[in-house]
Phi, psi and omega in degrees: 000316180298320180295315179298319179298319179298316181299316179298314179300317181298315179296322178295318179298314180300315182298314181293325178294321179294319177299318180299316180296322182295320187269336190247011180303122185269355178289150181277092180259161173307140185298151178267143183295318176215164180293130181291149176273153175303145174070302186269347180065232179265010187304318184289346180271346181276136174273169178302318174262102187277353191300311180296327182289321179302318182289319184291318188283317180050045191215189174260150181232159168246123172249103193067227177266002182275126176277122182240124182247128182261124176268120180241139177093144186297318183299317181292313182296318178296318178303315183287312191271342178248302183287330181242038187301323180301331184268347187230034181247348183282158178252149176278174175289129176253122190301318182296317176297320181296316181294329183266000177085018183246012183299131178075012183259161172082224185241302191299318185243022174268159179224169170060221184298323180297313181294315183297315183290320183286329173296314180298314181295318181299313180297321178295318179294319178303318180295318181294328179283356179077032184272042167279177186304314189290312181292316178302322183301325179295316177298314184295317181300319177300316181290321179300318178300318179293318179301314181297325177296320177292319180295326180297332179294342178290344174053039176078004178273155181301135183219147172278100189286341185295320182299317181290318180293321179298318178297319183292308182293327176294327179297325180294314182290329174299316181297324181286314184287317188252345184071028184219141178255123178273150167285147183301329184263012177294126183304320178298316182294315179300320179297318179300312183296319179297317180296317179299314182293327176296313181296319180294318182290335182262019185300325181294326175294322179298314180294318179298322179295327178290327177283325183233073184300335181289349179299335181292348179274353179297142182288158170065014177053048185296335179263002180075018184299312183291322178297322180293321177299319179296321177298314179298318181297320178295320179295313180294330177296321177293320180292330174296321177296323176301317179298316179297318180294338187263358186301323181248022180271165181287118181290354179281347178222026184212113182300315183299314179297322180293322177295314180299320177298316179296320178296313180300318180298315183293320179295316180297327182275001176078018179278143171287130184215150174264000180292122175202178190283336174292315176298319179300320179300318179288323178298316179299315178298313181299314182292323180296311182296313181293325185278348181244308188293316184294320179291314181295321179297320179294320178294320179298318177297316181302312180298321178296321175296323179296324178290329181268342180230070185299332178296324177294317179301318179296320179295320179297314181297319182298319180295318178296316181297330183281327189249349180243127184298150178303137177082002179242138179280148175298142175236176178299334178295335179278346189304316179301333182273338185263063185298316183290325176300309181296320179299322179292325176294314179299318178296324175296315179299318182292307189286324179288326179041061189296338172246085188299327176233147174289159181302138186302143177247172171219151183260129179284351179203168174299133182234133178256123184214128178055036177084002181239164177253129170258106187295151177304135178084354179287157177268140183234125182241111172286120183270095183293332176304323185294342176265314187288340179249011184290118183291335178289343179261313190256356180098168183296339180263030186301337181268006178255153178275107183217094182301335184298342180294343178261014179234130183275182185294340178268005179081013180264153179292137175227127181238107181296154177305329185280005176280101191231046180294338179262011186080182178217168175085200189298328184255027176302150184305126179292333186265019186294324178294317177299314181299315181294323177296312178300315183298316181295315185289322177294306191292316181298319182287322180298314181288329176295324188268323186233152165258130185258124184229152174290159180304322177244129183305133177077006180234074181291154177299159179290163177266015180294152183226166176245130184257115173232233172295325174234164174266114182237149179298151170300149182308136177216163178252150180217149173257129177251108183256127177302139183297334182265016176240162178280154176295143183254000000 
């Protein structure tokens, strides 16, 4: 009884001390929008779609007992992620990774030596695999041809194009990681895509569990926490099979084999290294998600914009038709001539803003920036929406789809410094060259080959979206009509 009484008193003291710190912190922090509530902080003030609030508040929040500071505006984000990169590059503890034994591993959520070594090794392997624009273009073109063949089978009937695009872009990253091309209907491949999409769609539950780790103690798995863990475990189980399959493969066309070879070399030479199979597992997962979901989501947004802005689709086709000979597919050599095509892709990336906020950071020490203090251990979220939708940069029509904003008066492409869909600074997306290559080759070929129309004339799908790890349009149907056929 005495011990139980002591424990209760101790917990009460800790709780009250935490409340005191929350309300009486004397450091000059960015102002809070409203006074945080005990235990839950500002959680009850956040809507399901947090994007408008992050921009409106421009402040610090408490999610549970976690202090979260939102960086808004290009100048502030640049100051933090470029000029003060040493202070804003670490990742916080993510509960799901911690529970599965992967905390601090891989690329996306690694920090310090683990992140630095794996970033360097990953880029080096990419170079050895020949993943520059030209070699990558050959791989992508082969896959685009296969994708178009499958799309052609729809015969102009309404189709959910996201499923097909996800399979196609995922196939490219599979070929890079495993050195193998899957058929779209391969059960293993279908399971991977399904698991990835489940994890992406449940991202808010993952984040919430990191803010409130005690939620995992709730009975009956009311938040789906255990189901999500099983999904993750199944996905990692498949990636473990990939590692086993790659042990004796040629490292010249297989990322996993190249990683294993590099690890063996460093160990034999007596170098201290963080390369190991747990890190490899996380790297494969990080690269797969980044290399498939972001590209497919952008293409799905592009088609949706074409349905809502048919004049833009006509201009894109006219430019391709004017500069690319009949019977030939666009290549990267055509890219400098296809200014409007590229501008439309850039505008899709800007306006869709599929990653509204950059991956959360944490500060290893108190940091003073722009007259405020970012306390040690606080969470920091760069709000990319605040840059990509800034009317002082993009004009008063920043919320409209207008590719011309990326073209100057001489008809040349112009890309402002503030164009940051891949983030900025030390942790900028590693796959941006790959993504841009894929987007150009997919989109130029798709519009060259098909005219995209809504199922019912004059009734394009809505622009509503679903927010998970990325912002993706609500499911919609589209008709893809071959350019050399009559409308049906």
